[in-house]
C-alpha positions as CSV (number, residue, x, y, z in Angstrom):
1,X,93.8,97.7,124.2
2,X,96.9,95.8,124.3
3,X,97.7,93.6,127.0
4,X,101.2,93.7,128.2
5,X,102.3,90.6,127.1
6,X,101.2,91.8,123.8
7,X,103.3,95.2,124.7
8,X,105.9,93.0,124.8
9,X,105.9,90.8,121.5
10,X,105.4,94.0,119.7
11,X,108.7,95.9,121.5
12,X,110.6,92.4,120.6
13,X,109.3,92.5,117.1
14,X,109.9,96.0,116.6
15,X,113.5,95.6,117.9
16,X,114.0,93.1,115.1
17,X,112.8,95.3,112.6
18,X,114.5,98.1,113.8
19,X,117.8,96.1,113.2
20,X,116.8,94.7,109.7
21,X,116.1,98.0,108.4
22,X,119.8,99.8,110.1
23,X,121.4,96.9,108.3
24,X,120.3,97.5,105.2
25,X,121.2,101.1,105.6
26,X,124.7,100.2,106.6
27,X,124.8,97.4,103.9
28,X,123.3,100.8,101.7
29,X,120.7,99.2,100.6
30,X,118.6,101.2,97.8
31,X,115.2,99.1,98.2
32,X,113.9,97.1,100.5
33,X,110.9,95.9,102.1
34,X,110.0,95.4,106.1
35,X,106.5,94.8,107.1
36,X,105.2,95.6,110.7
37,X,102.2,97.2,112.3
38,X,103.0,100.7,113.7
39,X,99.1,101.3,114.9
40,X,100.6,101.4,118.3
41,X,103.3,103.1,119.0
42,X,105.2,106.6,117.6
43,X,106.6,105.1,114.8
44,X,108.5,108.7,113.7
45,X,110.1,108.9,117.3
46,X,111.0,105.6,117.5
47,X,113.1,105.8,113.6
48,X,114.8,108.8,114.9
49,X,116.0,106.9,118.3
50,X,117.0,104.4,116.3
51,X,119.2,106.1,113.7
52,X,120.9,108.5,116.5
53,X,122.3,105.8,118.1
54,X,123.9,104.6,114.6
55,X,125.3,108.4,113.9
56,X,127.2,107.9,110.5
57,X,124.6,105.7,108.9
58,X,122.0,108.6,109.6
59,X,124.8,110.9,108.2
60,X,125.0,109.0,105.2
61,X,121.3,109.7,103.9
62,X,120.5,111.8,101.3
63,X,117.2,111.1,101.0
64,X,114.6,108.8,101.6
65,X,110.9,107.1,101.5
66,X,108.7,104.7,102.7
67,X,104.7,103.3,102.5
68,X,102.5,103.2,104.5
69,X,99.6,99.8,104.1
70,X,96.2,100.6,105.8
71,X,94.8,96.9,106.6
72,X,92.1,96.0,108.8
73,X,92.3,98.8,110.6
74,X,96.3,98.3,111.1
75,X,98.8,100.4,109.8
76,X,101.3,99.1,108.9
77,X,105.0,100.3,107.1
78,X,106.0,98.6,103.6
79,X,108.5,99.6,101.6
80,X,111.8,101.7,102.0
81,X,113.6,103.5,99.2
82,X,116.9,105.3,100.4
83,X,119.3,107.5,98.2
84,X,122.8,108.0,100.0
85,X,126.1,110.3,100.5
86,X,128.7,108.4,98.8
87,X,131.1,111.0,100.3
88,X,130.0,110.8,104.1
89,X,131.4,107.3,105.0
90,X,135.3,107.8,104.7
91,X,135.4,111.1,107.4
92,X,134.6,111.4,111.5
93,X,130.9,111.3,112.6
94,X,129.7,112.9,116.2
95,X,126.7,112.9,117.4
96,X,126.4,115.9,120.1
97,X,123.3,117.0,122.2
98,X,124.3,120.1,123.7
99,X,126.7,123.1,123.2
100,X,129.5,121.2,125.1
101,X,129.2,118.9,122.9
102,X,129.4,120.2,120.0
103,X,132.6,123.2,121.2
104,X,134.4,119.6,121.8
105,X,133.5,118.4,118.1
106,X,135.1,121.7,116.8
107,X,138.0,122.0,119.0
108,X,138.9,118.0,118.2
109,X,139.1,118.7,114.5
110,X,141.5,121.4,114.9
111,X,143.6,119.2,116.9
112,X,143.0,116.2,115.1
113,X,143.9,118.7,111.9
114,X,140.8,116.6,110.2
115,X,139.9,117.9,106.8
116,X,136.6,117.9,107.5
117,X,133.8,116.1,109.9
118,X,130.1,115.2,109.9
119,X,128.0,116.6,113.3
120,X,125.0,115.0,114.1
121,X,122.7,117.2,115.8
122,X,120.4,116.0,118.3
123,X,118.2,119.1,118.2
124,X,114.7,117.1,120.2
125,X,115.3,119.7,123.1
126,X,115.2,122.6,119.9
127,X,118.4,124.4,121.7
128,X,118.8,125.4,117.6
129,X,116.3,127.1,115.6
130,X,115.9,126.2,111.9
131,X,117.5,129.6,110.6
132,X,120.5,129.6,112.8
133,X,123.6,130.5,110.7
134,X,126.1,127.0,111.2
135,X,129.1,128.7,109.9
136,X,129.2,132.0,111.9
137,X,128.3,129.6,114.8
138,X,130.9,127.2,113.6
139,X,133.5,130.1,113.5
140,X,132.6,132.0,116.8
141,X,132.9,128.6,118.0
142,X,136.8,127.9,116.5
143,X,137.9,131.2,117.7
144,X,136.7,130.8,121.3
145,X,138.3,127.4,121.5
146,X,141.9,127.9,122.2
147,X,142.9,126.3,119.5
148,X,144.8,129.8,118.3
149,X,148.0,128.4,115.9
150,X,145.9,125.9,114.6
151,X,143.3,128.7,113.8
152,X,145.8,130.9,112.3
153,X,147.7,128.5,109.9
154,X,144.0,127.8,107.9
155,X,143.5,128.7,104.5
156,X,139.6,128.0,104.5
157,X,136.6,126.8,106.5
158,X,133.3,125.8,105.0
159,X,130.2,124.3,106.3
160,X,126.7,123.4,105.5
161,X,123.8,121.7,107.1
162,X,120.4,119.7,106.2
163,X,117.3,119.5,108.6
164,X,115.8,116.2,109.4
165,X,112.1,115.7,111.0
166,X,111.0,119.4,111.2
167,X,114.2,120.4,112.6
168,X,114.7,117.4,115.2
169,X,117.8,116.1,113.8
170,X,120.3,118.7,112.2
171,X,123.6,117.4,109.9
172,X,126.1,119.4,109.4
173,X,129.8,118.9,107.6
174,X,133.0,121.0,109.3
175,X,135.3,121.5,107.0
176,X,139.2,123.0,107.1
177,X,141.9,123.5,105.1
178,X,145.6,123.7,106.6
179,X,148.8,125.5,105.0
180,X,150.5,122.0,106.6
181,X,149.5,118.7,107.6
182,X,149.3,116.9,111.0
183,X,153.5,115.9,110.5
184,X,154.6,118.7,109.9
185,X,152.7,120.8,112.2
186,X,154.2,118.1,115.1
187,X,157.2,118.8,113.9
188,X,157.1,122.1,114.3
189,X,156.2,122.2,117.9
190,X,159.0,119.8,118.8
191,X,161.3,122.4,117.5
192,X,159.3,125.1,118.6
193,X,159.8,123.0,121.8
194,X,163.5,122.6,121.5
195,X,163.8,126.3,121.2
196,X,161.9,126.9,124.1
197,X,164.2,124.8,126.0
198,X,167.3,126.7,125.2
199,X,165.5,130.3,125.8
200,X,164.5,129.5,129.7
201,X,166.6,129.0,132.2
202,X,166.0,128.8,136.3
203,X,164.2,131.5,138.0
204,X,163.4,133.6,134.5
205,X,160.8,136.0,134.6
206,X,157.8,136.2,131.9
207,X,158.5,139.5,130.6
208,X,162.5,138.3,130.2
209,X,161.1,134.8,128.1
210,X,159.4,137.2,125.5
211,X,162.3,139.3,124.9
212,X,164.3,136.4,124.4
213,X,161.5,135.4,121.9
214,X,162.3,138.5,120.5
215,X,165.9,138.3,120.2
216,X,165.8,134.5,118.6
217,X,163.3,136.1,115.8
218,X,166.0,139.1,114.8
219,X,168.1,136.4,114.7
220,X,166.6,133.7,112.9
221,X,164.2,134.8,110.9
222,X,163.6,137.3,107.8
223,X,160.3,139.1,106.6
224,X,159.5,138.5,103.5
225,X,156.7,137.3,101.1
226,X,156.7,135.5,98.3
227,X,153.6,135.9,96.9
228,X,152.8,131.9,97.6
229,X,150.5,130.9,100.5
230,X,153.7,129.0,101.9
231,X,155.0,132.7,102.7
232,X,152.1,132.4,105.6
233,X,152.7,128.9,106.8
234,X,155.0,128.6,109.8
235,X,156.4,125.7,109.0
236,X,157.8,127.1,106.2
237,X,159.0,129.5,107.6
238,X,160.9,127.7,110.2
239,X,162.2,125.4,107.4
240,X,163.2,128.6,105.1
241,X,163.7,131.4,107.6
242,X,161.3,133.5,106.3
243,X,157.7,134.4,106.3
244,X,155.1,137.2,106.2
245,X,153.4,138.0,109.7
246,X,150.7,135.2,109.5
247,X,154.0,132.6,110.2
248,X,155.7,134.3,112.2
249,X,152.9,135.3,114.7
250,X,152.0,131.8,114.8
251,X,155.1,130.4,114.7
252,X,155.1,132.2,118.2
253,X,152.1,130.9,119.8
254,X,153.8,127.7,119.7
255,X,157.1,128.8,121.0
256,X,155.2,130.8,124.3
257,X,152.9,128.0,124.8
258,X,156.1,126.1,125.0
259,X,156.8,128.3,127.3
260,X,154.0,128.1,129.6
261,X,153.0,131.5,128.5
262,X,149.4,132.5,127.6
263,X,149.3,133.6,124.1
264,X,147.1,134.3,121.7
265,X,147.1,135.2,117.7
266,X,145.7,139.0,116.9
267,X,143.9,139.2,113.8
268,X,143.6,142.9,112.4
269,X,145.6,145.8,110.6
270,X,148.4,148.1,111.0
271,X,149.7,151.2,109.5
272,X,152.4,150.9,106.7
273,X,152.6,154.8,106.9
274,X,150.6,155.4,103.9
275,X,147.4,153.0,104.8
276,X,146.1,150.5,106.6
277,X,146.7,146.8,105.3
278,X,145.9,143.5,107.3
279,X,148.6,142.0,109.9
280,X,148.8,139.3,112.4
281,X,150.7,139.9,115.6
282,X,150.3,138.5,119.5
283,X,149.1,139.2,122.9
284,X,150.6,137.8,125.7
285,X,149.5,137.5,129.7
286,X,152.6,138.9,131.5
287,X,152.6,140.3,135.1
288,X,148.7,139.6,134.8
289,X,148.2,142.1,132.4
290,X,147.4,141.3,128.6
291,X,150.2,143.0,126.5
292,X,150.8,142.9,122.3
293,X,153.7,141.8,120.5
294,X,154.6,142.5,117.1
295,X,157.8,140.2,115.9
296,X,157.4,140.9,112.9
297,X,157.6,144.7,113.2
298,X,160.4,144.0,115.4
299,X,162.7,142.1,113.3
300,X,162.3,144.7,110.6
301,X,163.7,147.3,112.7
302,X,160.2,149.3,113.0
303,X,159.6,151.1,115.9
304,X,156.8,153.5,117.1
305,X,157.6,157.5,116.9
306,X,159.3,157.3,120.5
307,X,161.7,155.0,119.1
308,X,160.4,152.1,121.2
309,X,159.8,148.8,119.0
310,X,156.7,146.6,120.0
311,X,157.0,144.2,122.4
312,X,154.9,144.0,125.6
313,X,152.9,147.6,124.5
314,X,149.2,148.3,126.3
315,X,146.7,148.1,124.2
316,X,146.5,152.2,124.5
317,X,149.9,152.6,122.7
318,X,149.7,149.8,120.3
319,X,146.4,151.1,119.0
320,X,148.1,154.1,117.7
321,X,149.4,152.4,114.7
322,X,147.9,149.1,114.9
323,X,143.4,148.1,114.4
324,X,141.8,145.3,115.8
325,X,138.8,143.7,117.1
326,X,138.6,145.4,121.3
327,X,136.0,142.8,121.8
328,X,137.1,139.5,120.4
329,X,140.6,140.0,122.4
330,X,139.7,142.1,125.5
331,X,141.2,140.7,128.7
332,X,137.9,139.1,129.8
333,X,137.7,137.6,126.1
334,X,141.5,136.5,126.3
335,X,141.1,134.9,129.9
336,X,137.8,133.0,128.8
337,X,140.2,131.7,125.9
338,X,142.7,130.4,128.1
339,X,140.2,129.0,130.3
340,X,138.5,127.2,127.6
341,X,141.6,125.5,126.3
342,X,143.1,124.3,129.6
343,X,139.3,122.8,130.4
344,X,140.1,121.0,127.4
345,X,142.9,119.4,128.1
346,X,141.2,117.9,130.8
347,X,139.6,116.2,128.7
348,X,137.6,112.2,129.4
349,X,137.2,109.9,126.8
350,X,135.3,106.4,127.4
351,X,135.7,103.5,125.2
352,X,134.3,100.1,124.9
353,X,135.9,96.9,123.4
354,X,135.0,96.0,119.9
355,X,132.6,98.7,119.6
356,X,133.4,101.4,116.4
357,X,131.8,104.0,118.7
358,X,133.5,106.3,121.8
359,X,133.0,109.1,123.6
360,X,135.1,112.3,124.2
361,X,133.5,114.7,126.8
362,X,130.3,113.3,126.3
363,X,129.7,113.6,122.3
364,X,129.4,110.1,120.1
365,X,132.2,109.7,117.6
366,X,132.1,107.0,115.3
367,X,135.0,106.7,112.9
368,X,135.6,104.4,110.2
369,X,139.1,102.6,110.5
370,X,140.0,99.0,109.8
371,X,139.6,98.0,113.2
372,X,137.7,99.3,116.5
373,X,139.8,101.9,118.5
374,X,139.6,99.8,121.4
375,X,139.9,95.6,121.5
376,X,140.1,92.9,123.9
377,X,142.3,90.0,123.7
378,X,144.3,87.9,126.2
379,X,142.0,90.2,128.7
380,X,143.8,92.5,127.5
381,X,142.7,95.7,126.9
382,X,144.9,97.4,123.3
383,X,143.9,100.8,122.3
384,X,144.7,101.7,118.6
385,X,146.9,104.4,117.9
386,X,144.5,105.9,115.4
387,X,142.3,107.9,116.2
388,X,143.3,108.7,120.0
389,X,146.4,110.0,119.1
390,X,145.1,112.4,116.2
391,X,142.5,114.1,118.6
392,X,144.6,114.3,121.3
393,X,146.9,116.6,117.8
394,X,149.3,114.2,117.8
395,X,150.8,112.1,115.2
396,X,152.5,108.8,114.9
397,X,154.3,106.8,112.1
398,X,156.2,103.6,111.6
399,X,159.7,102.9,110.3
400,X,159.9,99.4,108.9
401,X,163.4,99.5,108.6
402,X,163.8,100.4,112.5
403,X,160.9,98.7,113.1
404,X,160.2,101.8,115.2
405,X,156.6,103.6,116.0
406,X,157.6,107.5,116.4
407,X,154.9,109.0,118.0
408,X,154.7,113.1,118.2
409,X,153.0,114.5,120.8
410,X,152.8,118.0,122.7
411,X,156.2,118.8,121.5
412,X,157.8,115.8,122.3
413,X,158.6,112.5,120.2
414,X,158.7,108.9,121.6
415,X,160.2,106.2,119.7
416,X,158.3,102.6,120.6
417,X,159.7,99.1,119.7
418,X,157.0,97.4,117.1
419,X,157.1,94.6,119.3
420,X,154.9,96.3,121.6
421,X,152.1,96.9,119.7
422,X,150.1,94.0,118.3
423,X,148.1,93.9,114.6
424,X,145.0,93.5,114.3
425,X,143.1,94.5,110.9
426,X,145.9,96.0,109.9
427,X,145.7,98.5,112.9
428,X,148.5,99.0,115.6
429,X,147.5,98.5,118.6
430,X,148.9,99.0,122.1
431,X,148.2,98.2,125.9
432,X,146.6,101.3,127.6
433,X,149.2,100.8,130.4
434,X,152.3,101.4,127.5
435,X,150.2,104.4,125.6
436,X,149.6,106.5,128.7
437,X,153.5,106.9,129.4
438,X,153.7,108.7,126.5
439,X,150.6,110.8,126.1
440,X,150.4,111.7,129.8
441,X,146.7,110.4,131.0
442,X,145.0,108.2,133.7
443,X,142.8,105.4,132.9
444,X,140.5,103.4,135.0
445,X,139.2,99.9,133.1
446,X,136.2,97.7,134.3
447,X,135.3,94.9,132.3
448,X,135.3,95.6,128.9
449,X,135.6,99.7,129.2
450,X,138.4,101.9,129.6
451,X,137.6,105.9,130.9
452,X,140.3,108.0,129.9
453,X,141.1,111.4,131.6
454,X,144.0,114.0,130.4
455,X,146.2,115.2,132.7
């Protein structure tokens, strides 16, 4: 039986040995030796805990092994052999412990237009069994997130998982390929915001706004399929004035959201007079009802058998020549998706100066960049534009000739003089008080910490 002093000494030695192990993993050392008595501790649980505190290092492990040596009634861990994933080190790594945090990770994946992220799932409470379908769950979360525009503009999605410690830790990689990049998406949102300002006038009803948007499409966009991916891109449709239903309905999402109208992108089928074919359109909430709008049919001059356009139709009338998943787009599901979207608009972030990790809605994020997300200099807390602006769905660019940093966010463009920034390790930092003027958030500072709540 160990005395308290012996337990304390063992604990201190254990902290040192774990620090050495993590240091070797951070340096991506293939083989290294340690020598520590593990007779009186739960070695596996301790190792799990330590690795979960270092999600990026955990995500980099491809395989590992270690030896135990028994000597004079003691069991000592001796030698490590590790293989690493080379590709995991340059993408954001998240650590989550519940479904809400997993939803947050997927939501921010879409908002930031990341091509891929790694997610470390702390599954010690067994909320996932080892046979769960990660791709199916991933898609279900994405389609419940309220990110209608981003989802409608994806070419493909993929994911894979690997299990550690008997399913107690799950590592998943999630990836999305988009039609366009973050800059192009943000420019589209800025243009949509200008369109909405031109359309909406004081005291205009939502029904009138939808009809005015329908008029805008009729006057500015032409249905045309060039046989390439560009025909499906909302960005390309805006530039060329041409596109197919996917591009048109996606563009409609951005414009309608800029007009503060609840909207979803509907993925289904339509009847062309001879057969059913894949099709996309919108469903909007007007006068407390979810009603369908098919801007593609309208700009093509297509009407139903009664000569009516496809503007603000109820489901019964729309279903005569359109088919869709009635459960996925039910009024209850639509309301839930919009509610989820609004919840994420109130997300909370926590940063610690100098740390490479920060929190988003409780989930831990570790981002590979030149400098930490938050630094403290001259008693001031400064934010790195990357990754914070990205996570909020924005984009920024430095224009060297004019010494201006341009930030695109929520359909607006902001020009900030470079003199407002501090450059540290080739990364742009700006005081929270300035950044909050553009990104519209509350913040609370305490020592080296800052907590941000989106408005």
